[in-house]
C-alpha positions in Angstrom: -187.4 -18.4 100.9 -184.5 -17.4 103.5 -182.6 -14.5 102.5 -178.2 -15.4 102.4 -176.4 -15.2 104.7 -173.9 -11.7 103.5 -171.4 -13.1 106.8 -170.4 -15.5 109.5 -170.2 -15.4 112.6 -166.2 -14.9 113.4 -166.8 -16.2 116.1 -168.8 -19.8 115.9 -170.3 -20.8 119.7 -171.1 -24.2 118.0 -166.9 -24.4 116.8 -164.9 -27.3 119.0 -161.8 -28.9 117.2 -162.0 -33.0 117.1 -160.2 -33.8 120.5 -157.0 -35.5 119.7 -155.7 -37.4 122.6 -153.3 -39.8 122.5 -153.6 -43.5 124.5 -151.2 -46.0 125.4 -151.0 -48.6 122.3 -151.3 -53.2 123.1 -147.3 -52.9 123.8 -148.1 -51.5 127.1 -150.3 -53.3 128.9 -148.4 -54.1 131.2 -148.4 -50.4 132.3 -151.9 -49.3 131.3 -154.6 -52.2 132.8 -155.6 -49.7 135.7 -158.0 -49.0 132.4 -159.6 -51.7 132.7 -160.3 -51.6 136.7 -163.2 -49.2 137.7 -160.9 -46.7 139.5 -163.5 -44.5 142.1 -162.8 -40.4 141.6 -164.6 -39.3 145.2 -161.5 -41.4 147.4 -157.8 -39.8 148.5 -155.5 -40.6 146.7 -152.1 -42.3 148.7 -149.9 -39.7 149.1 -145.7 -39.9 150.0 -146.5 -39.0 153.5 -148.3 -42.6 153.8 -152.1 -41.0 154.8 -153.7 -41.2 152.4 -154.5 -37.2 151.1 -151.8 -35.5 149.5 -150.8 -32.7 152.8 -148.2 -30.3 150.2 -149.2 -26.7 150.9 -146.5 -24.2 149.6 -145.3 -24.9 145.8 -141.8 -26.0 144.3 -140.4 -23.4 142.4 -140.3 -25.9 139.3 -144.3 -26.9 139.5 -144.2 -24.8 136.5 -141.7 -26.6 134.3 -144.1 -29.4 134.6 -143.7 -33.2 136.2 -140.0 -33.5 134.9 -139.0 -29.9 136.6 -141.1 -31.6 140.0 -138.5 -34.1 139.6 -135.8 -32.5 139.7 -136.4 -30.1 142.2 -136.3 -32.7 144.5 -133.6 -35.0 143.0 -131.5 -31.5 143.2 -132.2 -31.8 146.5 -131.5 -35.2 147.5 -127.9 -35.7 149.2 -126.7 -37.8 146.7 -123.1 -38.1 144.4 -123.4 -36.5 140.7 -122.5 -39.9 139.7 -125.9 -41.1 140.9 -127.9 -37.9 139.9 -126.5 -37.7 136.7 -128.5 -41.2 136.5 -131.6 -39.3 138.1 -131.3 -36.9 135.2 -131.8 -39.5 132.6 -134.1 -41.6 134.0 -136.3 -38.8 134.9 -135.9 -37.6 130.6 -137.4 -41.0 129.9 -140.2 -41.1 132.4 -143.5 -40.4 130.9 -146.3 -38.3 131.6 -148.3 -40.8 132.8 -145.3 -41.5 135.8 -144.3 -44.1 133.8 -140.4 -45.9 132.6 -140.4 -47.5 129.5 -136.6 -47.1 128.9 -134.8 -50.1 129.5 -132.3 -50.3 132.3 -129.7 -51.5 129.1 -131.3 -47.7 127.2 -130.6 -46.1 130.4 -127.1 -47.2 130.5 -126.0 -46.5 127.1 -127.7 -42.5 127.7 -124.9 -41.6 130.7 -122.3 -44.3 129.0 -120.8 -40.8 127.5 -119.6 -39.8 131.0 -119.4 -42.7 133.0 -120.6 -46.4 133.4 -122.6 -47.0 134.5 -124.3 -51.1 135.9 -128.0 -52.7 136.3 -127.4 -52.5 139.6 -126.7 -48.6 139.9 -129.7 -47.9 137.8 -131.8 -49.7 139.6 -130.9 -48.1 142.9 -131.1 -44.9 141.5 -134.8 -45.3 140.3 -135.8 -46.9 143.7 -135.3 -43.1 145.0 -137.3 -41.6 142.4 -140.3 -44.1 143.1 -140.1 -42.7 146.3 -140.3 -39.0 145.1 -143.5 -36.9 145.6 -145.9 -38.2 143.2 -145.1 -41.6 145.1 -144.8 -44.6 142.3 -144.0 -42.5 139.9 -140.2 -43.9 137.7 -142.5 -47.4 138.3 -142.2 -49.8 134.8 -145.5 -51.1 135.3 -149.3 -50.9 137.6 -148.6 -53.2 139.5 -145.3 -51.9 140.9 -147.1 -48.4 140.6 -149.2 -49.3 143.3 -147.3 -51.8 145.2 -145.0 -48.8 145.1 -148.1 -46.9 147.6 -149.2 -49.9 149.7 -145.2 -50.0 151.0 -145.4 -46.5 152.1 -148.9 -47.4 153.8 -149.0 -47.9 157.9 -149.1 -51.3 159.1 -151.9 -51.0 160.7 -154.0 -50.1 157.5 -157.0 -51.9 157.0 -157.1 -54.9 154.1 -153.6 -53.9 153.6 -151.9 -56.6 152.9 -154.6 -58.1 150.4 -154.7 -54.8 148.8 -150.8 -55.9 148.9 -151.8 -59.7 147.4 -154.5 -58.4 144.6 -151.5 -55.4 143.6 -148.9 -58.1 143.1 -150.1 -60.7 141.7 -153.8 -60.5 141.5 -154.8 -56.8 139.4 -155.5 -58.5 135.9 -158.3 -61.4 137.7 -159.1 -58.5 140.1 -160.6 -57.1 136.2 -161.6 -60.1 134.3 -164.0 -61.6 137.0 -164.5 -59.6 139.6 -164.4 -59.0 143.5 -166.6 -61.2 144.5 -165.5 -64.2 142.3 -161.6 -63.2 143.7 -162.7 -63.4 147.3 -164.0 -67.1 146.6 -160.8 -67.7 144.1 -158.3 -66.8 147.1 -160.3 -67.9 150.4 -161.5 -64.5 151.6 -164.5 -63.1 153.0 -166.6 -60.5 150.6 -166.3 -57.8 153.7 -161.8 -59.0 153.3 -162.2 -58.4 149.7 -164.0 -55.3 149.4 -161.7 -53.5 152.3 -158.8 -54.1 149.6 -160.4 -53.7 146.3 -161.3 -50.2 148.3 -157.4 -49.4 149.7 -156.8 -50.4 145.6 -158.8 -47.5 144.4 -158.0 -44.9 147.2 -154.4 -45.6 144.8 -153.0 -43.6 141.8 -152.4 -45.4 138.9 -151.2 -42.1 136.9 -149.3 -40.6 139.3 -147.5 -38.2 136.9 -151.2 -37.2 135.3 -151.7 -34.7 137.6 -148.2 -32.3 136.3 -149.6 -33.0 132.6 -150.4 -29.4 131.1 -152.0 -29.8 128.0 -151.4 -27.2 125.9 -154.8 -26.1 123.8 -154.8 -25.2 120.9 -157.7 -22.9 119.4 -158.7 -22.9 115.7 -160.1 -20.2 113.7 -162.1 -21.9 111.0 -160.1 -21.6 107.1 -164.5 -22.2 105.3 -167.6 -22.7 107.2 -170.1 -23.9 105.9 -174.6 -23.7 106.1 -177.2 -24.2 104.6 -179.6 -22.6 101.8 -182.8 -22.8 100.3 -182.7 -27.0 101.0 -178.9 -27.2 100.0 -175.1 -27.2 101.7 -172.7 -24.4 100.4 -169.9 -23.2 101.4 -168.3 -19.3 102.3 -164.5 -18.4 103.2 -163.4 -17.5 106.9 -162.9 -13.1 107.4 -159.7 -13.9 107.7 -158.9 -16.0 104.7 -160.4 -13.2 102.2 -157.9 -10.3 103.6 -158.1 -6.4 102.5 -155.1 -5.8 100.6 -154.9 -2.7 98.3 -152.7 -0.7 96.4 -151.8 2.6 97.6 -152.9 4.8 95.7 -150.2 7.8 96.7 -146.7 5.3 96.2 -148.3 4.1 92.6 -149.2 8.1 91.5 -145.3 8.5 92.5 -144.0 6.3 89.1 -145.2 9.7 86.9 -143.3 12.0 88.8 -139.8 9.9 89.7 -136.8 10.4 88.1 -136.7 7.3 85.9 -134.4 5.3 88.2 -136.8 5.7 91.2 -139.7 5.5 88.8 -138.1 1.7 87.8 -137.7 0.6 91.7 -141.3 1.6 92.1 -143.0 0.1 89.5 -141.3 -3.1 90.0 -142.1 -2.6 94.1 -145.8 -2.5 92.1 -146.0 -5.5 90.0 -144.6 -7.2 93.7 -147.8 -5.9 95.3 -150.0 -7.0 92.6 -149.0 -10.1 92.5 -149.3 -10.6 96.2 -152.6 -9.6 96.0 -153.6 -12.4 92.8 -151.8 -14.9 95.0 -153.6 -14.3 97.1 -157.2 -14.6 95.1 -156.7 -16.9 93.9 -155.5 -19.7 97.3 -159.1 -18.0 99.0 -160.3 -19.0 95.4 -159.0 -22.7 95.8 -159.8 -22.6 99.4 -163.1 -22.7 98.5 -163.6 -23.9 95.1 -162.2 -27.7 97.1 -164.3 -27.2 100.4 -167.3 -26.7 98.2 -166.9 -30.2 96.1 -165.6 -31.8 100.2 -169.0 -30.8 101.1 -171.4 -31.4 97.9 -169.0 -34.7 98.5 -170.1 -35.4 102.2 -173.9 -33.7 102.4 -174.5 -37.0 103.8 -172.3 -36.1 106.6 -174.0 -33.4 107.3 -176.8 -34.9 107.2 -176.7 -37.8 109.6 -173.7 -38.0 110.6 -170.2 -39.9 110.5 -171.7 -43.2 110.0 -172.5 -41.6 106.3 -169.8 -40.6 105.3 -168.7 -41.4 101.8 -165.9 -42.9 100.4 -163.9 -40.2 99.2 -159.5 -39.0 97.6 -157.6 -36.7 96.9 -157.9 -37.2 93.3 -161.4 -37.7 93.3 -161.8 -33.7 94.4 -157.8 -32.7 92.1 -160.4 -34.1 89.3 -163.1 -32.2 90.2 -161.9 -28.7 90.1 -159.1 -29.6 87.7 -156.4 -29.2 90.9 -153.4 -31.3 91.0 -153.3 -34.0 93.8 -150.5 -32.4 95.6 -152.2 -29.1 95.6 -155.2 -30.9 97.1 -152.7 -32.4 99.9 -151.7 -28.9 100.5 -154.9 -27.1 100.2 -156.7 -29.4 102.7 -153.9 -29.7 105.2 -154.3 -27.8 108.3 -156.9 -25.8 107.3 -160.3 -25.8 108.8 -164.0 -26.8 108.2 -166.9 -25.7 110.2 -170.2 -27.5 109.9 -173.2 -27.5 112.3 -171.4 -31.3 114.0 -168.0 -29.1 114.9 -165.3 -28.6 113.6 -162.6 -30.5 111.3 -159.5 -30.3 109.0 -160.6 -31.1 105.6 -158.4 -33.7 105.8 -161.4 -35.6 107.8 -163.1 -36.2 105.3 -160.5 -38.5 103.0 -161.2 -41.8 104.1 -160.5 -45.1 102.6 -163.2 -47.6 101.2 -164.7 -51.1 102.1 -167.1 -52.8 99.8 -170.0 -54.5 101.8 -173.2 -56.8 101.0 -175.1 -55.0 99.0 -172.2 -54.0 96.5 -172.1 -50.3 97.7 -168.7 -49.1 99.6 -168.1 -47.9 102.8 -165.8 -45.7 103.9 -163.3 -46.3 107.3 -164.5 -43.1 109.2 -168.1 -44.7 108.2 -167.0 -48.5 110.1 -164.8 -46.9 112.7 -168.4 -44.7 113.8 -170.4 -47.8 113.5 -167.3 -49.7 116.1 -168.1 -47.0 118.3 -171.2 -46.7 118.5 -171.2 -50.8 118.7 -168.8 -50.6 121.8 -170.8 -47.7 123.1 -173.9 -50.0 123.5 -171.7 -52.9 125.1 -171.9 -54.9 128.0 -169.5 -53.7 131.0 -169.4 -57.4 132.8 -169.1 -59.0 128.4 -167.3 -56.0 126.8 -167.2 -57.2 122.5 -164.8 -58.7 121.5 -162.4 -57.7 118.3 -164.6 -60.4 116.2 -167.7 -60.3 117.5 -167.7 -56.8 116.3 -166.7 -58.5 112.7 -170.0 -60.1 113.7 -171.9 -57.5 114.3 -170.6 -55.0 111.2 -170.7 -58.0 108.4 -174.8 -58.3 110.5 -175.0 -54.8 108.9 -173.6 -55.2 105.8 -170.0 -54.7 106.0 -167.5 -56.9 106.0 -164.4 -56.3 107.6 -161.0 -58.2 108.8 -160.6 -58.9 112.7 -157.5 -57.4 112.2 -158.8 -54.4 110.2 -161.5 -53.5 113.6 -158.1 -53.7 115.8 -156.8 -51.4 113.3 -159.8 -49.0 113.8 -159.9 -49.8 116.8 -156.4 -48.6 117.9 -157.0 -45.5 116.1 -159.9 -44.5 117.8 -157.4 -44.9 121.2 -160.0 -47.5 122.4 -158.5 -50.4 124.2 -159.1 -54.6 123.7 -162.9 -55.7 125.1 -159.9 -57.3 128.6 -158.9 -53.5 129.0 -162.5 -52.4 128.4 -164.0 -54.4 131.3 -165.2 -53.5 134.0 -166.2 -54.6 137.1 -170.3 -54.5 137.8 
């Protein structure tokens, strides 16, 4: 039979922490309509110069400070009153990583209220100036506004410009829903003219701030490793989970020859050192027991993938290892298990239960995996609505409400069916 491994590799080649990217919520549809449109990656982006390409060769002193620093650098170079500059700072502070402004005018007025009273016209005037900073279109409130700003800087003789302006201002949703060909018939324009306008729109940047986004990479060192041994799943702790500590024998031997007061001090330190070592050993033992209990419950996930994830709650593991639920919660927070399917936080293996038509139960994680599989296989022109996903899941034995499907879809950062619709 296979030999039991004595050591776990310190740096597994296939360990990767699950991505945790955030996406806009449904309340931001007006800004992120770009998700429903096929933005070409092979086309030049519109720049502040209006040429359709980015001519900047020199880096600014604030390049490393991200979008906000880049905008503040330009704000400080722009001739304006101290009052307008303060309003500009408030606006820039409210711009998200994609370059959009979500703070209301009233909110911006309140932000500067401690120093002076500003009216809505002043706020909008400064916002308009910032919209023409680099990147062009930043500080817009909607996608339509952002694209129109970029289009308005292009030369009047640009092919397809007027139709592109019309589409950007009024027809973006229709363009995503019905496609360029049907929209051309609806607007009574030649297909060639529509193609030119759509190509121009695709050359624009729907998220102007994203080029300055700086994502910090978090490297995960697994606390435990799951592996197969003699046909069964087992767990071993990572090296850093078992620190090698010991008592310095020289200082321990000094207790017998030291004066009474010194010996008392050394005995106290010796007791604390032994207590620390026992505490670390107990911690490591608890981590190992909890990890093995989780792997024992979720071996189907390790064998077959996310759709085989079982429902599991903290109470079940607490009862199995004889600890309190709060202890299990602490042990599984920001502690990672490396598996052949990737590296996951231990909390990833806990999920709620939903009943199935055959009398069994499915975990929320498994249902999310089923939803993702259905969406991955859907038609780009006819994406599955939440109601249709409910029907598909029911056909597979899982009865779930439409609002639950919507909740799981949002949790996976998957847009609604309207936003997922793509042009052919």
